[in-house]
C-alpha positions in Angstrom: 12.8 -4.2 95.9 11.5 -1.5 98.2 10.4 1.9 96.9 13.3 3.8 98.4 15.8 1.1 97.3 17.5 1.0 100.7 18.9 -2.5 100.7 19.3 -4.7 103.8 22.8 -5.9 103.2 23.8 -9.5 103.5 27.4 -8.4 103.5 29.5 -8.0 106.6 29.9 -4.4 107.7 33.0 -2.7 106.4 34.6 0.4 107.9 35.2 3.4 105.7 38.8 4.1 104.8 40.2 6.5 107.4 41.8 8.8 104.9 38.6 9.1 102.9 35.8 9.1 105.5 34.2 12.3 104.4 33.6 14.1 101.2 32.2 17.4 99.9 29.9 17.9 97.1 30.6 20.4 94.3 30.3 24.0 95.4 27.9 26.2 93.5 30.6 28.2 91.7 33.3 25.6 90.9 34.1 22.0 90.3 34.8 19.2 92.9 36.3 20.5 96.1 40.1 20.1 95.8 40.1 18.9 99.4 38.1 15.9 98.5 40.4 12.9 98.9 41.4 11.0 95.7 39.5 7.7 95.9 41.4 4.5 96.3 40.6 1.6 94.0 38.4 0.1 96.7 36.3 3.3 96.9 34.7 2.2 93.6 31.9 -0.1 92.6 31.2 -1.5 89.2 28.0 -1.5 87.3 27.5 -2.8 83.7 25.2 -4.1 81.0 27.2 -7.1 79.7 28.6 -4.8 77.0 30.7 -2.4 79.1 31.0 -1.2 82.6 31.4 1.9 84.7 33.3 2.5 87.9 31.5 4.8 90.3 33.1 6.2 93.4 31.5 6.6 96.8 31.6 10.3 96.2 29.0 9.8 93.5 31.3 10.2 90.5 31.4 8.1 87.4 35.2 8.1 87.0 35.7 5.3 84.4 33.4 4.3 81.6 34.3 3.2 78.1 31.3 3.5 75.7 29.7 1.7 74.1 31.8 -1.4 74.9 34.6 -2.5 77.2 37.4 -1.8 74.7 36.1 1.5 73.4 38.0 4.7 74.3 37.0 6.1 77.7 34.5 8.9 77.9 34.9 9.2 81.6 38.5 8.6 82.6 39.2 10.6 85.8 40.4 7.3 87.3 43.6 7.7 85.2 43.8 11.5 85.2 42.1 13.8 87.7 42.2 16.8 85.4 41.9 15.5 81.8 40.0 12.2 82.2 36.4 13.4 82.5 33.7 12.4 85.0 30.0 12.6 85.8 29.3 13.5 89.4 26.2 14.0 91.5 26.4 14.8 95.2 24.8 16.8 98.0 25.9 20.5 98.2 26.5 20.1 102.0 29.2 18.1 103.7 28.6 14.3 103.9 30.0 11.0 104.9 29.4 8.3 102.3 29.6 4.6 101.8 28.4 2.1 99.2 26.5 -1.2 99.1 25.2 -3.4 96.4 21.5 -4.3 96.6 21.8 -8.0 97.6 21.5 -10.4 94.7 22.0 -7.7 92.1 24.5 -5.4 90.4 22.6 -2.3 91.5 25.0 -0.1 93.3 23.8 2.2 96.1 25.7 5.1 97.5 24.6 6.6 100.8 25.4 10.2 101.6 24.9 10.9 105.3 24.5 14.7 105.8 23.2 15.1 109.3 21.4 12.8 111.8 18.3 11.5 110.0 19.1 13.3 106.8 20.6 11.3 103.9 20.6 11.0 100.1 20.5 7.6 98.5 21.9 7.3 95.0 21.2 4.1 93.0 23.3 3.5 89.9 22.8 0.8 87.2 23.0 0.1 83.5 19.7 -1.3 82.1 19.3 -5.0 81.7 16.2 -7.0 80.7 15.0 -10.4 79.7 17.0 -12.1 76.8 16.0 -10.6 73.5 14.4 -7.5 75.0 15.5 -4.0 73.9 16.5 -3.1 77.5 19.5 -5.4 77.7 22.7 -3.7 76.6 21.2 -0.2 76.3 24.4 2.0 76.5 23.3 4.2 79.3 23.8 4.8 83.0 20.7 5.5 85.1 21.1 7.3 88.4 18.2 7.5 90.9 18.2 10.0 93.8 16.1 9.5 96.9 16.0 12.0 99.8 15.4 10.8 103.4 14.5 13.0 106.4 14.1 16.2 104.5 14.8 18.0 101.1 18.4 17.9 99.9 20.1 20.2 97.5 22.3 18.5 95.0 24.7 19.5 92.2 25.3 17.5 89.0 28.4 17.9 86.8 29.0 16.3 83.4 32.5 16.7 82.1 33.1 14.0 79.4 36.4 13.7 77.5 36.4 11.7 74.3 39.1 9.3 73.2 40.8 8.7 76.6 40.6 12.3 77.6 42.2 13.7 74.5 39.3 15.8 73.2 37.0 18.4 74.8 33.5 18.1 73.3 31.2 20.7 71.8 27.9 21.2 73.8 24.3 21.9 73.1 21.7 22.2 75.9 18.0 22.4 76.3 15.9 22.6 79.5 16.6 19.1 80.8 19.0 17.7 78.2 22.6 18.3 77.3 24.6 16.7 74.5 28.4 16.5 74.2 29.8 15.9 70.6 33.1 15.2 69.0 33.9 13.8 65.6 30.6 12.1 65.2 30.5 10.7 68.7 27.8 11.9 71.1 27.0 11.5 74.8 23.6 12.7 76.1 22.8 13.8 79.6 19.3 14.0 81.1 18.2 15.6 84.4 15.1 17.0 86.0 16.8 20.4 86.2 18.2 22.9 83.6 21.8 22.5 82.4 24.2 25.4 82.1 27.5 25.3 80.4 30.5 25.9 82.7 34.0 25.7 81.3 34.3 22.5 79.3 31.4 20.8 80.9 27.8 21.4 82.1 26.2 21.7 85.5 22.7 21.3 86.9 21.5 22.0 90.4 18.2 21.2 92.1 16.4 19.9 95.1 15.4 16.3 95.8 12.3 16.1 98.1 11.4 13.0 100.2 8.9 10.8 98.4 9.8 12.1 95.0 12.8 10.3 93.4 14.8 12.2 90.8 16.4 10.4 87.9 19.6 11.3 85.9 20.7 9.5 82.8 23.8 9.3 80.7 23.5 7.7 77.3 25.9 7.0 74.5 24.3 8.4 71.3 20.9 10.1 71.3 19.1 11.2 74.4 17.3 8.4 76.3 13.8 7.7 75.0 10.8 8.4 77.2 9.8 4.8 77.3 10.4 2.7 79.2 10.6 5.1 82.2 13.7 5.0 84.4 11.6 3.6 87.2 10.6 0.7 85.0 14.2 0.2 83.9 15.2 0.0 87.6 12.5 -2.6 88.4 13.3 -4.7 85.3 17.0 -4.6 85.9 16.6 -5.5 89.5 14.5 -8.5 88.4 17.0 -9.5 85.8 19.9 -9.8 88.3 17.8 -11.6 90.9 16.6 -14.0 88.3 20.1 -14.7 87.0 22.0 -15.5 90.2 22.6 -19.2 90.8 20.0 -21.4 92.4 20.6 -22.4 96.0 21.1 -26.0 94.9 23.9 -25.2 92.5 27.0 -27.2 93.5 29.2 -24.3 94.5 26.4 -22.4 96.2 25.4 -25.5 98.2 28.9 -26.6 99.2 30.2 -23.1 100.0 27.0 -21.8 101.6 28.8 -20.5 104.7 30.6 -17.9 102.5 27.6 -16.9 100.5 28.2 -13.1 100.4 31.7 -13.6 98.8 30.4 -16.3 96.5 27.5 -14.3 95.3 29.4 -11.1 94.8 32.2 -13.0 92.8 29.5 -14.6 90.7 27.8 -11.3 90.0 31.0 -9.4 89.2 32.1 -12.1 86.8 28.8 -11.8 85.0 29.4 -8.0 84.7 32.6 -8.9 82.9 30.8 -10.9 80.2 30.1 -9.7 76.7 26.5 -10.8 75.9 26.8 -10.7 72.1 29.6 -13.3 71.9 29.4 -15.0 75.3 33.0 -14.3 76.4 34.5 -12.5 79.4 37.0 -9.7 79.7 39.8 -10.0 82.2 38.9 -6.6 83.9 37.0 -3.5 82.8 40.0 -1.2 83.3 43.4 -0.4 81.9 46.7 0.7 83.5 45.8 0.5 87.2 49.3 -0.1 88.5 50.7 -3.3 89.9 52.9 -1.1 92.1 52.3 2.6 93.0 54.1 4.8 90.5 55.5 1.8 88.6 55.4 1.0 84.9 53.6 -2.4 85.2 50.3 -1.0 83.9 48.4 -3.1 81.4 45.2 -3.1 79.4 42.9 -5.9 80.5 39.7 -5.0 78.6 40.1 -8.0 76.3 39.3 -11.7 76.2 42.1 -14.0 77.5 41.5 -17.6 76.4 42.8 -18.6 79.9 40.8 -16.2 82.1 37.6 -16.7 80.2 38.0 -20.5 80.4 38.4 -20.3 84.1 35.3 -18.2 84.3 33.3 -20.7 82.3 34.4 -23.5 84.6 33.3 -21.8 87.8 30.0 -20.8 86.1 29.4 -24.5 85.5 29.8 -25.1 89.2 27.3 -22.3 89.8 24.7 -23.8 87.4 25.2 -21.3 84.6 25.1 -23.7 81.7 24.3 -21.1 79.1 27.4 -19.1 79.9 29.7 -22.1 79.9 28.3 -23.4 76.7 28.6 -20.0 75.0 32.3 -19.7 76.0 33.2 -23.2 74.8 31.4 -22.6 71.5 33.2 -19.3 71.1 36.6 -20.8 71.9 36.1 -23.7 69.5 35.0 -21.2 66.8 38.5 -19.7 67.1 39.9 -23.1 66.5 37.7 -23.3 63.4 39.5 -20.3 62.0 42.9 -21.9 62.2 44.7 -22.9 59.0 47.5 -25.4 58.7 50.3 -24.2 60.9 48.3 -21.5 62.7 48.2 -21.2 66.5 45.5 -19.8 68.7 45.9 -16.2 69.8 46.2 -15.7 73.6 44.1 -12.5 73.6 41.1 -11.5 71.5 38.7 -8.6 71.4 35.1 -9.4 72.5 34.1 -10.1 68.9 36.9 -12.5 68.3 39.4 -10.2 66.5 43.0 -9.4 67.3 43.3 -6.6 69.8 44.9 -3.3 68.8 48.6 -2.9 69.1 49.8 -1.9 72.5 50.6 1.9 72.7 51.1 4.5 75.4 48.9 7.5 76.1 51.4 10.1 77.1 48.9 12.8 77.7 47.4 11.0 80.8 49.1 11.2 84.2 48.1 7.7 85.2 46.4 6.5 88.4 48.1 8.5 91.1 51.0 9.2 88.8 51.6 5.7 87.6 52.9 5.8 84.0 52.7 4.8 81.3 49.0 4.5 80.6 48.6 1.7 78.0 45.9 0.7 75.6 46.1 -2.5 73.6 48.1 -5.5 74.8 51.2 -6.9 73.3 50.6 -10.3 75.0 48.3 -11.0 72.0 51.4 -11.7 69.9 52.9 -14.2 72.4 52.8 -18.0 72.2 51.2 -19.2 75.4 50.7 -23.0 75.2 48.5 -23.4 78.3 45.5 -22.1 76.4 44.9 -25.5 74.6 44.5 -27.2 77.9 42.2 -24.6 79.3 39.8 -24.9 76.4 39.7 -28.7 76.4 39.4 -28.8 80.1 36.3 -26.5 79.8 34.8 -28.7 77.1 35.4 -31.8 79.2 33.6 -30.3 82.2 30.7 -29.3 80.0 30.3 -32.7 78.3 28.5 -34.5 81.2 25.8 -31.8 81.3 25.6 -31.1 77.5 27.2 -34.0 75.6 25.5 -33.3 72.3 26.9 -29.7 72.2 30.4 -31.0 72.8 30.1 -34.0 70.5 29.0 -31.9 67.6 32.3 -30.0 67.8 34.5 -33.1 67.8 36.5 -32.1 64.7 37.5 -28.8 66.5 38.5 -30.7 69.7 40.6 -33.0 67.6 42.3 -30.0 65.9 43.2 -28.4 69.3 44.5 -31.7 70.6 46.7 -32.1 67.6 48.0 -28.5 68.1 49.0 -29.6 71.7 50.8 -32.6 70.2 52.7 -30.5 67.7 53.6 -27.6 70.0 54.1 -28.9 73.5 57.9 -29.2 73.3 58.4 -25.6 72.0 59.3 -22.7 74.2 56.7 -20.1 75.0 56.1 -17.0 77.1 54.1 -18.8 79.8 51.1 -18.0 81.9 52.7 -14.8 83.3 53.4 -13.4 79.9 57.1 -12.8 80.5 58.6 -10.3 78.2 62.0 -12.1 78.3 63.1 -14.7 75.8 60.6 -17.7 75.5 61.5 -20.7 77.7 60.3 -24.2 78.5 57.8 -23.2 81.2 56.6 -26.1 83.4 53.1 -24.7 83.6 52.8 -24.6 79.9 53.9 -28.3 79.6 51.4 -29.2 82.4 48.5 -27.6 80.4 49.5 -29.4 77.2 49.3 -32.6 79.2 45.8 -31.4 80.4 44.8 -30.8 76.8 45.7 -34.4 75.7 44.4 -36.0 78.9 41.0 -34.3 78.5 41.0 -35.0 74.8 41.4 -38.7 75.6 38.5 -38.5 78.0 36.3 -36.9 75.4 37.3 -39.4 72.7 36.5 -42.3 75.0 33.1 -40.7 75.9 32.3 -40.3 72.2 33.6 -43.7 71.0 36.4 -42.1 69.0 39.1 -44.7 69.1 41.5 -43.6 66.3 43.4 -40.8 68.1 43.4 -42.2 71.6 46.6 -44.2 71.6 48.6 -41.4 70.0 47.3 -38.8 72.4 47.8 -41.0 75.4 51.4 -41.8 74.3 52.2 -38.1 73.9 50.5 -37.2 77.2 52.6 -39.9 79.0 55.7 -38.4 77.4 54.8 -34.9 78.6 54.1 -36.2 82.1 57.4 -38.0 82.3 59.3 -35.0 81.1 57.6 -32.7 83.7 58.5 -35.2 86.5 62.1 -35.6 85.3 63.0 -32.1 84.2 60.4 -30.0 86.0 61.2 -31.1 89.5 64.4 -29.9 91.3 65.5 -32.2 94.1 67.7 -29.5 95.7 64.8 -27.1 95.9 62.3 -29.8 96.7 59.9 -28.2 94.2 58.6 -28.1 90.7 60.3 -25.2 89.1 59.3 -22.3 86.8 61.0 -23.7 83.7 63.2 -26.5 82.6 66.8 -25.9 83.6 65.7 -22.9 85.7 65.8 -23.6 89.4 63.3 -20.9 90.4 60.2 -21.4 92.5 57.0 -20.2 90.8 53.4 -20.2 92.2 52.1 -21.7 89.0 53.6 -25.0 90.2 50.6 -25.2 92.6 48.6 -26.2 89.5 50.4 -29.5 89.3 47.9 -31.1 91.7 44.9 -28.8 91.0 44.9 -29.8 87.4 45.4 -33.5 88.2 48.9 -34.4 87.1 49.6 -35.6 90.7 47.4 -36.1 93.7 47.2 -33.4 96.3 49.0 -35.5 98.9 51.9 -36.6 96.7 55.2 -35.8 98.4 56.5 -33.7 95.5 53.3 -31.6 95.6 53.6 -31.1 99.3 57.2 -30.1 99.1 56.5 -27.7 96.3 53.8 -26.1 98.4 56.3 -25.8 101.2 58.9 -24.2 98.9 56.3 -21.7 97.6 55.5 -20.8 101.2 59.2 -20.3 102.1 60.1 -18.3 99.0 57.0 -16.4 97.9 54.6 -15.9 100.8 54.1 -13.1 103.3 51.4 -14.3 105.6 48.3 -15.2 103.5 49.7 -13.4 100.4 51.7 -15.1 97.6 53.9 -13.6 95.0 53.9 -15.2 91.6 57.7 -15.5 91.4 60.9 -13.8 92.3 62.7 -14.0 89.0 63.5 -11.6 86.2 60.6 -11.1 83.9 62.0 -8.4 81.6 60.1 -5.6 83.3 61.2 -2.8 85.6 59.9 -2.3 89.1 58.2 -4.5 91.8 54.7 -5.8 91.9 52.2 -6.7 94.6 51.2 -10.1 95.9 49.1 -11.9 93.3 45.7 -12.7 94.7 44.8 -15.6 92.4 48.0 -17.4 93.5 47.1 -16.6 97.1 43.7 -18.4 96.6 45.4 -21.2 94.8 47.5 -21.8 97.9 44.3 -21.9 100.0 42.8 -24.4 97.5 46.0 -26.5 97.6 46.1 -26.6 101.4 42.5 -27.6 101.5 42.8 -30.4 99.0 45.9 -31.8 100.8 43.9 -31.9 104.1 45.6 -28.9 105.8 42.3 -27.3 106.6 43.2 -25.3 109.7 45.9 -23.4 107.7 43.7 -23.1 104.6 40.9 -21.5 106.7 43.4 -19.1 108.4 44.7 -17.8 105.1 41.3 -17.8 103.5 39.9 -15.5 106.2 42.9 -13.2 105.9 42.4 -13.0 102.1 38.7 -12.2 102.5 39.7 -9.3 104.8 41.7 -7.9 101.8 38.5 -7.3 99.8 37.1 -3.9 99.5 33.9 -2.8 101.3 31.9 -4.0 98.3 33.6 -7.5 98.5 35.4 -6.7 95.2 39.0 -7.7 94.6 41.8 -6.2 92.6 44.4 -8.2 90.8 47.2 -7.7 93.3 47.6 -6.5 96.9 50.3 -4.9 99.0 50.0 -6.6 102.4 52.3 -4.1 104.1 50.5 -0.9 103.0 47.2 -2.8 102.9 46.2 -1.4 99.6 44.8 -3.0 96.4 46.9 -3.0 93.2 46.3 -3.7 89.5 43.2 -3.7 87.4 39.9 -3.8 89.2 37.7 -5.7 89.7 39.8 -8.6 88.4 38.2 -11.8 87.0 41.2 -13.9 87.9 40.9 -13.1 91.6 37.2 -13.7 91.8 37.7 -17.0 90.1 40.2 -17.8 92.8 37.6 -16.9 95.5 35.1 -19.3 94.0 37.5 -22.2 93.5 38.9 -21.8 97.0 35.4 -21.6 98.5 34.4 -24.8 96.7 37.5 -26.7 97.8 37.1 -25.6 101.4 33.4 -26.6 101.4 34.1 -30.0 99.9 36.9 -30.8 102.3 35.0 -29.5 105.3 32.2 -31.9 104.5 34.6 -34.8 104.4 36.2 -34.1 107.8 
């Protein structure tokens, strides 16, 4: 990495949003300029340390950070309340135009403030990472490096933390270059090369950055940052960590999808940012309550481990050559199976350390992102029955077995336990992949994944020479398959339906071929794809369903389903259409190539939590399918 950390981007250029092309740094006698536009979701980049993450706007503001881990209460939450949430901002005192880039091959985020021709300030943000076992990895701090180009630049730094989701204003103590905010035993420390002064409920520091002399700021959960290693050393080691982690060029997905390398690499890196190193799992997103429709109530907390989402992440990581991450997830998921007693079922959602998540509740004191209420923490989906998770775990174990057979074989009793749960539960109603808050039903996707569970269990049993359960599992798998084909397909619709006796088209039916129940060119698969396109599509964008789900208000197009459509088209040989929609979906990414959960194709705005693991998994799977099918043409 160069001394001034100005990356040469491998990403395609992206225009700045028109409504937010310019910003203004904090004035010397007050907080952020009220004329500064409120950032959109795509105005943020994510940094992290595989314990937690922080969203940083292109105006230089840390507007979301839960410390010290993903599901901790927010310390900086301006993303969800401009006045009460809290933030940490650094910016030039003069007017600027700004944009962001990731340093290629890393999760180092660089913000460029262009002041005048030839005069710019470069801000590099990261959370320290280091070699496995080192003290650098997971250090709960944000390091911010400032480099001036073309002349000295005056900057202002503001620190306005708010503990417990913006509920509490801290007490302050300051010294020459250090300030500490405290509340009820919690502490956040701030370091700068300039003196801090208290102002209102926060602190402020001002100074000058000279060319050739980088300035470092630090935010740390707990005590002030130690003197060693130096911030410059942390930057170099963190840069090396990410460059050393990204998949090798000969990894299957990288090789097959090389023409879409920028999107593949950024999806790979953001999924790693969503990992929790201590347990080897992945959260669904680093945020809560970013709305699925502007001003609407569909605002959920995704800072937990969904068995399903994490399994999908492990599967694409195998394609990227990340065996350790895939192994860690399969081991973690099977450890959850080891905890089951007779009659128990797996939870759908866990905390990062394998515990039940907190009860879902609303934070009435927060206004929500652009007024979208309620703001929720915790997630009631943890109490639902979602039967697809047994299939996702056993599918992940089956994909892992060829590259690490001993690891999977050693856990055979747990695999057998999960397969038996699929046998016992498959005919029962559940809440489905979309976590409906209506009465449980016989969802076709749930039946499909119970079939996947037994189909994969049979494959593993045969690989390990375990003959006893095979006939029983195969018999039940055949029964599930026959039931799906007879009760799950509606001739009048020409499609697999959402649930038995419910003639409603649902995008989850695209998984029928993607998970192997039927081939991609089966007439029923092709007619289902056509029905999804007639009923749920607007251009490249796909809605999940158009039925009652027990919730008020609309939602955006679901980006994972949109990428499933691309994958389905590619695998059925419809490459021209697949590529057309693929390109349109890539254009829906933000300037940093990050995706939200949903998207409004009319207003051209991202919706839902961000960045979303589900969507980036869809990017990687679709890229792999397109690459495979292109090579076969």
